[in-house]
N, CA, C and O atoms as a MOPAC input file, in Angstrom:
PM7 MOZYME 1SCF
protein

 N      0.67300 1    -1.37400 1    -0.44100 1
 C     -0.54000 1     0.02400 1    -0.15100 1
 C      0.72400 1     0.90900 1     0.34400 1
 O      1.69800 1     0.64000 1     1.04700 1
 N      0.17200 1     2.40300 1    -0.51200 1
 C      1.40400 1     3.78400 1    -1.12200 1
 C      0.89600 1     4.09800 1    -0.22700 1
 O     -0.30900 1     3.88900 1    -0.08600 1
 N      1.98400 1     4.99900 1     1.12700 1
 C      1.92600 1     6.21700 1     1.67800 1
 C      1.60300 1     7.52800 1     1.01000 1
 O      1.98500 1     7.87400 1    -0.10800 1
 N      0.55100 1     8.47800 1     2.17500 1
 C      0.79400 1     9.74400 1     1.37700 1
 C      1.69500 1    10.74000 1     0.83800 1
 O      1.71200 1    11.67000 1     0.03200 1
 N      2.49900 1    10.06700 1     1.72300 1
 C      4.32800 1    10.92900 1     0.55400 1
 C      4.29100 1    10.40000 1    -0.29800 1
 O      4.27800 1    11.01400 1    -1.36400 1
 N      4.24900 1     8.70900 1    -0.27300 1
 C      4.48900 1     7.59300 1    -1.94700 1
 C      4.20500 1     8.99200 1    -3.13200 1
 O      4.99800 1     9.75500 1    -3.68300 1
 N      2.62100 1     8.86500 1    -3.18600 1
 C      1.49300 1     9.46000 1    -3.38800 1
 C      1.36100 1    10.88800 1    -4.31800 1
 O      0.63400 1    11.31700 1    -5.21300 1
 N      2.89400 1    11.48300 1    -3.28200 1
 C      2.15200 1    13.27100 1    -3.40300 1
 C      3.76500 1    12.93400 1    -4.21300 1
 O      3.94900 1    13.34800 1    -5.35800 1
 N      4.57700 1    12.35100 1    -3.65700 1
 C      6.01300 1    12.12800 1    -4.57800 1
 C      6.00200 1    11.49800 1    -6.20900 1
 O      6.72800 1    11.79200 1    -7.15900 1
 N      4.94200 1    10.57600 1    -6.11400 1
 C      4.61900 1    10.20000 1    -8.01300 1
 C      4.13600 1    11.77000 1    -8.47000 1
 O      4.82900 1    12.37500 1    -9.28800 1
 N      3.03800 1    12.33400 1    -7.95700 1
 C      2.15500 1    13.49000 1    -8.54700 1
 C      3.48300 1    14.93600 1    -8.86900 1
 O      3.44300 1    16.02500 1    -9.44300 1
 N      4.14400 1    14.44100 1    -8.40200 1
 C      5.63100 1    16.02100 1    -7.99700 1
 C      6.47000 1    15.29200 1    -8.36900 1
 O      7.56000 1    15.79600 1    -8.09900 1
 N      6.59700 1    14.16200 1    -8.95400 1
 C      7.49700 1    13.69700 1   -10.36600 1
 C      6.83200 1    13.76500 1   -11.75100 1
 O      7.47300 1    14.10900 1   -12.74400 1
 N      5.74800 1    13.48600 1   -11.78500 1
 C      5.40800 1    13.46700 1   -13.37000 1
 C      4.89000 1    14.92600 1   -13.28100 1
 O      3.89500 1    14.94100 1   -14.00600 1
 N      5.00500 1    15.70000 1   -12.94800 1
 C      5.23300 1    17.49300 1   -12.53400 1
 C      5.51300 1    17.56900 1   -13.33500 1
 O      5.05800 1    17.52700 1   -14.47800 1
 N      7.41700 1    17.86900 1   -12.31600 1
 C      8.11500 1    17.94100 1   -13.14900 1
 C      9.53700 1    17.11700 1   -13.99500 1
 O     10.69900 1    17.50100 1   -14.13500 1
 N      8.73200 1    15.65600 1   -14.52000 1
 C      9.29900 1    15.70600 1   -15.48200 1
 C      9.27600 1    15.66200 1   -16.74500 1
 O     10.08100 1    15.47900 1   -17.65800 1
 N      7.79900 1    15.94200 1   -16.57600 1
 C      7.04600 1    16.31000 1   -18.33800 1
 C      7.41500 1    17.61700 1   -18.52300 1
 O      7.70200 1    17.95500 1   -19.67100 1
 N      7.47700 1    18.54800 1   -17.50200 1
 C      8.55700 1    19.76600 1   -17.23000 1
 C      9.92900 1    19.46800 1   -18.20900 1
 O     10.00900 1    19.52500 1   -19.43600 1
 N     10.90000 1    19.15400 1   -17.27200 1
 C     12.11900 1    18.47100 1   -18.33400 1
 C     12.13300 1    17.98600 1   -19.53300 1
 O     12.71900 1    18.59700 1   -20.42700 1
 N     11.73300 1    17.24700 1   -19.67900 1
 C     11.04500 1    16.06100 1   -20.98500 1
 C     10.67300 1    17.73500 1   -22.04700 1
 O     11.26200 1    17.87200 1   -23.12000 1
 N      9.69600 1    18.81500 1   -21.55900 1
 C      9.22700 1    19.42700 1   -22.68500 1
 C     10.36000 1    20.55300 1   -22.80100 1
 O     10.51200 1    21.30800 1   -23.76100 1
 N     10.92900 1    20.52200 1   -21.92600 1
 C     11.95900 1    22.19100 1   -22.26500 1
 C     13.54600 1    21.36600 1   -22.18100 1
 O     14.45000 1    22.19900 1   -22.22200 1
 N     13.88900 1    20.38600 1   -22.10900 1
 C     15.28600 1    19.81500 1   -22.11500 1
 C     15.11600 1    18.95000 1   -22.87800 1
 O     14.28500 1    18.35600 1   -22.19100 1
 N     15.21400 1    18.25800 1   -23.88300 1
 C     14.84400 1    17.26900 1   -24.46600 1
 C     14.31300 1    17.92200 1   -25.84500 1
 O     13.34400 1    18.65800 1   -26.03100 1
 N     15.41200 1    17.33000 1   -26.88700 1
 C     14.92800 1    16.67200 1   -27.95900 1
 C     15.14700 1    16.02000 1   -28.48000 1
 O     16.22700 1    15.76600 1   -29.01300 1
 N     14.02000 1    15.41600 1   -28.52100 1
 C     13.27300 1    13.92600 1   -28.94800 1
 C     13.59000 1    13.10800 1   -30.30900 1
 O     13.92200 1    11.92200 1   -30.32300 1
 N     13.39900 1    14.11600 1   -31.70900 1
 C     13.37600 1    14.56500 1   -32.37300 1
 C     12.46500 1    13.46000 1   -33.91500 1
 O     13.41100 1    13.01000 1   -34.56200 1
 N     11.84500 1    13.23900 1   -34.21700 1
 C     11.03900 1    12.61800 1   -35.07300 1
 C      9.44000 1    12.91900 1   -34.84100 1
 O      8.52300 1    12.09900 1   -34.90000 1
 N      9.35300 1    14.51400 1   -34.52300 1
 C      8.61900 1    15.18800 1   -33.52000 1
 C      7.41400 1    14.06000 1   -32.96900 1
 O      6.33600 1    13.67100 1   -33.41900 1
 N      8.00100 1    13.85000 1   -32.08200 1
 C      8.00900 1    12.95900 1   -31.82100 1
 C      6.60700 1    13.99700 1   -30.22600 1
 O      6.99400 1    15.06500 1   -29.75200 1
 N      4.98400 1    13.27700 1   -29.67400 1
 C      5.33600 1    13.83700 1   -28.16200 1
 C      4.55800 1    12.70900 1   -27.28300 1
 O      3.65800 1    11.88900 1   -27.46700 1
 N      5.53400 1    13.18800 1   -26.07200 1
 C      5.48500 1    12.54000 1   -25.23200 1
 C      4.50700 1    12.53600 1   -23.84600 1
 O      4.99400 1    12.95500 1   -22.79700 1
 N      3.12400 1    12.05100 1   -23.88300 1
 C      2.88600 1    12.01300 1   -22.28600 1
 C      2.67500 1    11.06000 1   -21.32500 1
 O      1.87400 1    10.12700 1   -21.37400 1
 N      3.57000 1    11.39500 1   -20.29400 1
 C      3.60000 1    10.82800 1   -18.59200 1
 C      2.29100 1    10.79400 1   -17.89900 1
 O      1.73100 1    11.56900 1   -17.12300 1
 N      1.73300 1     8.73800 1   -18.84100 1
 C      0.61800 1     8.15900 1   -18.30600 1
 C      0.87700 1     8.18100 1   -16.37400 1
 O      0.12100 1     8.00800 1   -15.41800 1
 N      1.28600 1     8.26600 1   -16.41700 1
 C      1.59900 1     7.64400 1   -14.31800 1
 C      3.20400 1     6.90300 1   -14.00800 1
 O      4.07400 1     6.21600 1   -14.54200 1
 N      2.86900 1     7.57200 1   -12.81000 1
 C      4.44100 1     7.59900 1   -11.99400 1
 C      4.33200 1     6.36300 1   -10.73000 1
 O      3.39400 1     6.40800 1    -9.93400 1
 N      5.43200 1     5.23100 1   -10.64300 1
 C      4.20700 1     4.28100 1    -9.82600 1
 C      6.08700 1     4.37800 1    -8.73800 1
 O      6.93100 1     3.62100 1    -9.21800 1
 N      6.51900 1     5.12100 1    -7.61600 1
 C      7.83700 1     4.33700 1    -6.99400 1
 C      7.06300 1     3.92800 1    -6.28500 1
 O      5.85700 1     3.88900 1    -6.04000 1
 N      8.60200 1     3.41300 1    -5.78900 1
 C      8.62200 1     2.45800 1    -4.55400 1
 C      8.73800 1     3.33000 1    -3.69700 1
 O      9.16500 1     4.48500 1    -3.69200 1
 N      8.01600 1     2.18600 1    -2.46200 1
 C      7.43400 1     2.60700 1    -1.14300 1
 C      9.33400 1     2.98400 1    -0.42300 1
 O      9.32200 1     3.81500 1     0.48600 1
 N     10.37300 1     2.57800 1    -0.69900 1
 C     11.82000 1     2.70300 1    -0.65700 1
 C     12.58100 1     4.37600 1    -0.79500 1
 O     13.53000 1     4.97800 1    -0.29300 1
 N     11.20400 1     4.70000 1    -2.07100 1
 C     11.76600 1     5.20800 1    -2.84200 1
 C     13.22700 1     5.49400 1    -3.69100 1
 O     13.61000 1     6.62000 1    -4.00900 1
 N     13.87400 1     4.36100 1    -3.95100 1
 C     14.99300 1     4.02000 1    -4.88200 1
 C     14.63300 1     3.52100 1    -5.77900 1
 O     15.50700 1     2.91000 1    -6.39300 1
 N     12.94900 1     3.47100 1    -6.47600 1
 C     13.51500 1     3.52900 1    -7.87500 1
 C     11.78800 1     4.24500 1    -8.30700 1
 O     10.84500 1     4.34900 1    -7.52200 1
 N     11.81000 1     4.59200 1    -9.56900 1
 C      9.81400 1     5.07400 1    -9.92000 1
 C     10.23600 1     4.45900 1   -11.07300 1
 O     11.39200 1     4.34200 1   -11.47900 1
 N      8.81700 1     3.92700 1   -11.76400 1
 C      8.45600 1     3.54200 1   -12.86600 1
 C      7.43900 1     4.49800 1   -13.70800 1
 O      6.20900 1     4.48900 1   -13.74700 1
 N      8.52900 1     5.44700 1   -14.46500 1
 C      7.90200 1     5.58500 1   -15.26600 1
 C      6.82500 1     5.85900 1   -17.04600 1
 O      7.26300 1     5.72200 1   -18.18900 1
 N      5.65800 1     6.18800 1   -16.69300 1
 C      4.64400 1     4.80200 1   -17.67000 1
 C      4.76500 1     6.66900 1   -18.99100 1
 O      4.49900 1     7.87100 1   -18.99100 1
 N      5.33900 1     5.59000 1   -19.82200 1
 C      4.97600 1     7.21000 1   -21.42500 1
 C      4.10900 1     6.61600 1   -22.44000 1
 O      3.98100 1     5.57000 1   -23.07700 1
 N      3.69500 1     7.50600 1   -22.32900 1
 C      2.83500 1     6.86300 1   -24.05900 1
 C      4.00300 1     8.09500 1   -24.82100 1
 O      4.67900 1     8.99600 1   -24.32600 1
 N      3.76100 1     7.43400 1   -26.67900 1
 C      4.71400 1     8.26900 1   -26.77800 1
 C      4.03400 1     8.52900 1   -28.69400 1
 O      4.15100 1     7.81800 1   -29.69200 1
 N      3.71200 1     9.16100 1   -28.58500 1
 C      2.34500 1     9.90300 1   -29.93700 1
 C      4.33800 1    10.62800 1   -31.36300 1
 O      5.20400 1    11.48700 1   -31.20000 1
 N      4.02000 1     9.51100 1   -32.57700 1
 C      4.68300 1     9.90600 1   -33.62400 1
 C      3.74800 1    10.02700 1   -34.66900 1
 O      2.68200 1     9.42100 1   -34.55200 1
 N      4.00300 1    10.82100 1   -35.84300 1
 C      3.64100 1    10.26500 1   -36.96800 1
 C      3.33400 1     8.52800 1   -37.78700 1
 O      2.43300 1     7.92100 1   -38.36600 1
 N      4.90100 1     8.31400 1   -37.29600 1
 C      4.71000 1     7.36200 1   -38.18700 1
 C      5.15400 1     6.43600 1   -37.35700 1
 O      6.29000 1     6.58000 1   -36.90600 1
 N      4.38700 1     5.32000 1   -36.98300 1
 C      4.08300 1     3.79900 1   -36.26700 1
 C      6.11600 1     3.57500 1   -35.56200 1
 O      6.50300 1     3.72200 1   -34.40300 1
 N      6.76100 1     3.28400 1   -36.52300 1
 C      7.91900 1     2.81300 1   -36.72600 1
 C      8.87900 1     3.56100 1   -35.76900 1
 O      9.87400 1     2.92100 1   -35.42800 1
 N      8.68400 1     5.30600 1   -35.09300 1
 C      8.97300 1     6.10700 1   -35.00900 1
 C      9.25000 1     5.93100 1   -33.15600 1
 O     10.07900 1     6.45000 1   -32.40900 1
 N      8.04400 1     4.88300 1   -32.90000 1
 C      8.13500 1     4.78300 1   -31.10000 1
 C      9.80500 1     4.55700 1   -30.56800 1
 O     10.39000 1     5.31900 1   -29.79800 1
 N     10.40900 1     3.25800 1   -31.22100 1
 C     11.02100 1     2.93600 1   -30.37100 1
 C     12.72900 1     3.73400 1   -30.33100 1
 O     13.53500 1     3.91300 1   -29.41800 1
 N     12.73400 1     3.98200 1   -31.44600 1
 C     14.28200 1     5.07600 1   -31.43500 1
 C     13.58300 1     5.67400 1   -30.68500 1
 O     13.87400 1     5.30000 1   -29.54900 1
 N     12.17700 1     7.00100 1   -30.64300 1
 C     12.11300 1     7.63800 1   -29.38700 1
 C     12.02700 1     7.30500 1   -28.13300 1
 O     12.27200 1     8.15800 1   -27.28000 1
 N     11.68400 1     6.07000 1   -27.78700 1
 C     11.96800 1     5.46600 1   -26.10400 1
 C     13.03200 1     5.31900 1   -26.30400 1
 O     13.75900 1     6.05200 1   -25.63200 1
 N     13.61300 1     4.53100 1   -27.10300 1
 C     15.06800 1     4.57200 1   -26.68700 1
 C     16.30500 1     5.35400 1   -25.87200 1
 O     17.12900 1     5.00700 1   -25.02600 1
 N     15.84700 1     7.17200 1   -26.91000 1
 C     16.83600 1     7.86700 1   -26.64000 1
 C     16.14600 1     8.01100 1   -25.47200 1
 O     16.85300 1     7.86000 1   -24.47500 1
 N     14.70900 1     8.31400 1   -25.21700 1
 C     14.17900 1     8.65400 1   -23.16600 1
 C     15.13700 1     7.54400 1   -22.44800 1
 O     15.89200 1     7.93400 1   -21.55800 1
 N     15.11900 1     6.13400 1   -22.82800 1
 C     16.55400 1     5.63700 1   -22.03300 1
 C     17.39000 1     5.99800 1   -21.60600 1
 O     17.88800 1     6.04600 1   -20.48100 1
 N     17.83500 1     6.61000 1   -23.54400 1
 C     19.68400 1     7.44400 1   -22.85300 1
 C     19.24300 1     8.34200 1   -22.12000 1
 O     20.19900 1     8.30600 1   -21.34400 1
 N     18.37600 1     9.40100 1   -21.55300 1
 C     18.38500 1    10.21200 1   -20.92500 1
 C     18.33200 1     9.96900 1   -19.30600 1
 O     19.07400 1    10.62400 1   -18.57400 1
 N     17.45600 1     9.03500 1   -18.80200 1
 C     16.95500 1     8.90400 1   -17.90800 1
 C     18.22600 1     9.30700 1   -16.88500 1
 O     17.72800 1     9.38300 1   -15.76200 1
 N     19.38500 1     9.53900 1   -16.82900 1
 C     20.36300 1     9.85000 1   -15.87600 1
 C     20.49200 1    11.41600 1   -16.00600 1
 O     20.60900 1    12.20000 1   -15.06500 1
 N     20.46200 1    11.62800 1   -16.92500 1
 C     20.31900 1    13.80400 1   -16.64500 1
 C     19.17400 1    14.07200 1   -16.53300 1
 O     19.07700 1    15.13200 1   -15.91500 1
 N     17.64800 1    13.42700 1   -16.97300 1
 C     16.54900 1    13.49900 1   -16.08400 1
 C     16.43600 1    13.44400 1   -14.58300 1
 O     15.52800 1    13.99900 1   -13.96400 1
 N     17.62200 1    12.58800 1   -13.90700 1
 C     17.68200 1    11.67800 1   -12.80100 1
 C     18.04500 1    13.09700 1   -11.90900 1
 O     17.32800 1    13.56100 1   -11.02200 1
 N     19.14900 1    13.57300 1   -12.31000 1
 C     19.93400 1    15.03500 1   -12.77200 1
 C     19.91100 1    16.27400 1   -12.25400 1
 O     20.58500 1    16.88700 1   -11.42600 1
 N     18.42300 1    16.63600 1   -13.34000 1
 C     17.45900 1    17.69300 1   -13.33200 1
 C     16.53300 1    17.37300 1   -11.63200 1
 O     16.40000 1    17.99000 1   -10.57500 1
 N     16.17500 1    16.35400 1   -12.07500 1
 C     14.62100 1    15.97200 1   -11.36300 1
 C     15.16500 1    16.79600 1   -10.14900 1
 O     14.71400 1    17.84300 1    -9.68300 1
 N     16.82800 1    15.66600 1    -9.54600 1
 C     17.73000 1    15.95500 1    -8.27300 1
 C     17.60500 1    17.48500 1    -7.88800 1
 O     17.26000 1    18.15000 1    -6.91100 1
 N     18.18000 1    17.74100 1    -9.48800 1
 C     17.99800 1    20.22700 1    -8.70000 1
 C     16.62900 1    20.70800 1    -8.45400 1
 O     16.36900 1    21.47200 1    -7.52500 1
 N     15.28600 1    20.02600 1    -9.72800 1
 C     14.09800 1    20.72600 1    -8.71400 1
 C     13.64000 1    20.52600 1    -7.72200 1
 O     13.58700 1    21.52500 1    -7.00500 1
 N     12.96300 1    18.97100 1    -7.00100 1
 C     13.29300 1    18.41100 1    -6.00900 1
 C     14.07600 1    17.81900 1    -4.60600 1
 O     14.86700 1    16.90300 1    -4.37900 1
 N     13.40700 1    18.86100 1    -3.81100 1
 C     14.37200 1    18.85800 1    -2.19300 1
 C     13.48800 1    17.15100 1    -2.10100 1
 O     12.30900 1    16.87000 1    -1.89000 1
 N     15.11600 1    16.00400 1    -2.46200 1
 C     14.58100 1    15.01700 1    -0.64000 1
 C     15.64100 1    14.40400 1    -1.54500 1
 O     16.14700 1    14.43600 1    -2.66700 1
 N     15.66000 1    13.73200 1    -0.15700 1
 C     17.22400 1    12.83800 1     0.41300 1
 C     18.33700 1    12.43100 1    -1.21300 1
 O     19.35100 1    12.82200 1    -1.79000 1
 N     17.38700 1    11.53400 1    -1.30100 1
 C     18.03000 1    11.23300 1    -2.33800 1
 C     17.01800 1    10.40000 1    -3.97100 1
 O     16.22200 1     9.51400 1    -3.66100 1
 N     17.10900 1    10.67100 1    -5.17300 1
 C     16.26300 1    11.22600 1    -6.15700 1
 C     16.32700 1     9.20800 1    -7.04500 1
 O     17.20700 1     8.55800 1    -7.61000 1
 N     14.56700 1     8.90600 1    -6.60500 1
 C     14.48400 1     7.82000 1    -6.97100 1
 C     15.31200 1     7.43600 1    -8.68000 1
 O     15.22000 1     8.36500 1    -9.48200 1
 N     15.97300 1     6.30600 1    -9.12200 1
 C     16.13700 1     5.74300 1   -10.50100 1
 C     15.21400 1     6.19200 1   -11.14100 1
 O     14.13500 1     6.40700 1   -10.58900 1
 N     15.44500 1     6.48000 1   -12.66400 1
 C     13.85300 1     6.63600 1   -12.72900 1
 C     13.75800 1     5.35500 1   -13.92200 1
 O     14.53100 1     5.45900 1   -14.87500 1
 N     12.99600 1     4.37900 1   -13.88500 1
 C     12.56000 1     3.52900 1   -14.90100 1
 C     11.17900 1     3.64700 1   -15.98500 1
 O     10.01100 1     3.67900 1   -15.59600 1
 N     11.71200 1     3.71100 1   -17.69600 1
 C     10.74800 1     4.10800 1   -18.34400 1
 C     10.33600 1     2.59200 1   -18.84600 1
 O     10.84900 1     1.57000 1   -19.30100 1
 N      9.16800 1     3.09300 1   -18.48800 1
 C      8.05000 1     2.12900 1   -19.40800 1
 C      7.29100 1     2.43100 1   -20.47300 1
 O      6.60600 1     3.45200 1   -20.40800 1
 N      7.25200 1     1.53200 1   -21.78100 1
 C      5.45300 1     2.05100 1   -22.80400 1
 C      4.67400 1     2.16600 1   -22.47200 1
 O      3.99100 1     1.14200 1   -22.49700 1
 N      4.20700 1     3.02900 1   -22.04900 1
 C      2.43500 1     2.46000 1   -21.56200 1
 C      1.50700 1     2.36400 1   -22.80900 1
 O      0.45500 1     2.97200 1   -22.61100 1
 N      1.58200 1     1.81900 1   -23.95400 1
 C      0.61100 1     1.61400 1   -24.71700 1
 C     -1.09300 1     1.47900 1   -24.49400 1
 O     -1.84700 1     1.10100 1   -25.39000 1
 N     -1.46300 1     1.80300 1   -23.33900 1
 C     -2.67000 1     1.81400 1   -23.22700 1
 C     -3.69900 1     2.79000 1   -23.83400 1
 O     -4.90100 1     2.55000 1   -23.95000 1
 N     -2.74200 1     4.50700 1   -24.40000 1
 C     -3.46300 1     4.86900 1   -25.35300 1
 C     -4.42800 1     4.09500 1   -26.93300 1
 O     -5.61700 1     4.14500 1   -27.25000 1
 N     -3.11900 1     3.38500 1   -27.64400 1
 C     -2.78400 1     2.83100 1   -28.81900 1
 C     -4.15900 1     1.68000 1   -28.90100 1
 O     -4.94600 1     1.41800 1   -29.81100 1
 N     -4.01400 1     1.17100 1   -27.51600 1
 C     -4.88800 1     0.09000 1   -28.01700 1
 C     -5.80200 1     0.46900 1   -27.24000 1
 O     -6.65100 1    -0.38300 1   -26.97900 1
 N     -5.92600 1     1.60200 1   -26.72000 1
 C     -7.81700 1     2.26500 1   -26.91000 1
 C     -8.46100 1     2.84100 1   -28.52100 1
 O     -9.53500 1     2.90600 1   -29.11800 1
 N     -7.40100 1     3.09100 1   -28.66600 1
 C     -7.61300 1     3.63700 1   -29.89900 1
 C     -8.19400 1     2.77800 1   -31.02000 1
 O     -9.18200 1     3.17000 1   -31.64200 1
 N     -7.53800 1     1.49500 1   -31.31700 1
 C     -7.86800 1     0.24100 1   -32.23700 1
 C     -8.90800 1     0.20500 1   -31.51300 1
 O     -9.85200 1     0.20900 1   -32.30300 1
 N     -9.51300 1     0.15500 1   -29.85900 1
 C    -10.81700 1    -0.60000 1   -29.83700 1
 C    -11.86000 1     0.37500 1   -30.83400 1
 O    -12.87300 1     0.07700 1   -31.46700 1
 N    -11.22500 1     1.48500 1   -30.68600 1
 C    -12.55600 1     2.45100 1   -30.44000 1
 C    -12.72300 1     2.16900 1   -32.52400 1
 O    -13.80000 1     2.15400 1   -33.11900 1
 N    -11.43800 1     2.00300 1   -33.13200 1
 C    -11.45600 1     2.05700 1   -34.64200 1
 C    -12.35300 1     0.62800 1   -35.24800 1
 O    -13.05600 1     0.56000 1   -36.25600 1
 N    -12.12400 1    -0.14000 1   -34.52000 1
 C    -12.74300 1    -1.69900 1   -34.47900 1
 C    -14.12400 1    -1.70300 1   -34.55600 1
 O    -14.89500 1    -2.33400 1   -35.27900 1
 N    -14.32000 1    -0.79400 1   -33.58300 1
 C    -15.93400 1    -0.81900 1   -33.23900 1
 C    -16.70800 1    -0.16800 1   -33.66300 1
 O    -17.81500 1    -0.62700 1   -33.94100 1
 N    -16.27100 1     1.61900 1   -33.93200 1
 C    -16.65600 1     2.22100 1   -35.57000 1
 C    -17.04100 1     1.83000 1   -36.71700 1
 O    -17.94400 1     2.32600 1   -37.39100 1
 N    -15.96600 1     0.38800 1   -37.13200 1
 C    -16.11900 1    -0.43200 1   -38.16300 1
 C    -17.27800 1    -1.58000 1   -38.59200 1
 O    -17.81300 1    -2.10500 1   -39.56800 1
 N    -17.25700 1    -1.56800 1   -37.07300 1
 C    -18.07000 1    -2.77500 1   -36.65500 1
 C    -19.38500 1    -2.13800 1   -37.01700 1
 O    -20.19300 1    -2.44600 1   -37.89300 1
 N    -19.39000 1    -1.69000 1   -36.60300 1
 C    -21.26300 1    -0.59700 1   -36.15500 1
 C    -21.64800 1     0.54500 1   -38.02200 1
 O    -22.69500 1     1.16700 1   -38.20400 1
 N    -20.73300 1     0.48900 1   -38.82700 1
 C    -20.41500 1     0.80100 1   -39.98200 1
 C    -21.31500 1    -0.50700 1   -40.97300 1
 O    -22.23100 1    -0.43800 1   -41.79300 1
 N    -20.52800 1    -1.62700 1   -40.41000 1
 C    -21.02800 1    -2.29500 1   -41.27000 1
 C    -22.13000 1    -3.13500 1   -40.79700 1
 O    -22.15500 1    -4.35700 1   -40.93900 1
 N    -23.18800 1    -2.32100 1   -40.13700 1
 C    -24.71900 1    -2.59900 1   -40.15600 1
 C    -24.91800 1    -2.41100 1   -40.93400 1
 O    -26.08300 1    -2.51700 1   -41.31700 1

């Protein structure tokens, strides 16, 4: 069970990391990244950052995700400068495909409805 402290830290990391990614990084491929969820461990040693990546081409997702993984240490350093906690959690990025899956399901439903 997450404590109130971890819950507040999750929302703070989500906000500040989103700002850092928007201002300090250039991911290329006309990519838009949305942080959908942050899950910090109870001991604050690591934080899983769930991200959705939007690019014009489906095949551009993986290069953008790989670049985001490479930027984990500099982003952690930037986060440490904006959030005042003793130890900044290690950032682990995880692709969140729930929005893409939802979009595909909506298209299938629309296709099924127009076929009637």
